[in-house]
Phi, psi and omega in degrees: 000126176253143175232153180215140174255127180269141181259162175305139180092343178282184187316317185263029177072228186261017182282148171247097184250149170252135182229131174215159180235132176245137180242131182230151173291147183279078176211158190299326180298337188287337184295307178294330177294314179304312183300316183292314183288316184289319177301312183296318180296315178297319177296317180291335175284342174110012176297146177290155187299319182297316180298315177301314180301311178301312179296322180295317177297315179296314186286334174296315179297316180299315179295320177299323175297325177298315180296323185277323192240349189287340181087202185292146178162161185251340182211171171217163183235146171241116180248125181247134174234118186242125175247189180285341182221004182208146174236133173236128173247138178238132172252119183244136170229161178247038182280207187277348179068190182205165177271128180305328179300331179293318176295321177298320178297317175299315177304314182298320180291329179290329181291341178277355177263157177305134181291141178238137179259091184291344181301315177297329177288323188277331185267009177085358176260073187282135175281141181302323182268355186284141177216118184301337181292346179281348174282130179301140186298315175288116182101354177300320183298316177298321175296320178294315180298318180293333179282341183264330184238174181275325183224132174234130174223148181238131170230131185211147173226135177306133175076000187233359176098187184221147171239128173251126180246129179239122180242136180217134169290134189236165169241139177259143178291151178298135179079010181286161181302320182281333177283340185257014184301321183054230187266357182235156177201155175290135180286317180210115182268358188245000000 
């Protein structure tokens, strides 16, 4: 695992970001391992518990989609970029990809169904009458991702794989490594 802290004037302006990449085999056992390694790393960097929980649920859905839908391939990657107020996770696979029109068609068919608010189900504020089973199975993972993070984007090319990007505003715990960077930072920690 390599990480990098960007300095003022570098590619991302004056941000001090930590970026790391985790590579996993495309098998079911990799999902809990990914959750453990990523969750522990995000906690040690100082993200608040609620942000870590939301990010882990969203990235779990994205990685599960890789296993179910990506087609042939041996691995997938989770790339994390963590700054003082934002975390972006990218899930990359080199599978078969998909046509964006297919996703739009699924979205249109979901619009015809009664809306369900998964946010209340996911955050522990359950509505007495709400039932997650009312969300259509195809597209449920995207709904869960959108409920957990601020931004979800998909980029895919047939035969070249898919990138799912999840962005979330975060809070850092007092005294965390990223909140205490001040005027210095490691140039390359890996």
